Residue, then its C-alpha position, 0 to 999 in steps of 0.5 A: m499500500l505504501t508503494l502505491r501511495l509513493f507512486m501516486l505522490q510522485r505523480v502528483t508532485a510531477l504535475i505540480m513541478a511541470p509549470l514551475v519548471l517552465g516558469h523558472l526557465a522563463v525567468m532564467v531566459y528573461a534574466v540572461r537576455g535582459g543582461l541582469s546582474t546577480g545584484a539586479i536579480l536579488s533586488r528584485t527577489q529580496g522581500s517578494l512573497p510571491w517569489a518566496l512561495f513560487y520557489g518555496t513550492f518548487v522546493i517542496t515538490v522537488s524534494v519529495h519527488a527526488a527522494i521517491g525516485a531515489r528511493v525506488i532506484v536504490a530499492e530496485v538496484l540494491r535490493m534494500c527494503g523495509l524500515l532502513l529504506n524508509v528512513v534513509f529516504l526520509a532523511l534524504c527528503v528532509l536534507l533536500l528540504f532544509a537546503g533548498l528552503r534555506a536557499v529560498l529564504s536567503v534569495t527572498m528575505p530582506 
């Protein structure tokens, strides 16, 4: 039952990530073509709740999606299963969340 739930959760996170990836790519193209410097980009993102929400949502979905995908690969290749598998990949998800949300806060908080 857990495998089915994780499968469905990974598909849901993929659906959420798709428009976020497109939005992120559009912002990157705009910044590069506009010749924006790092300082100019930071001046636009710092103190911005919409950017914090956009990239915060992105980080959360990517963290969950990546941890589930890595869990499946390790389970298949290394034949790991049970509690150890779940704990290792829950820890991976928490690590990705911590690092990603810390980056979002550093870019969006004044």
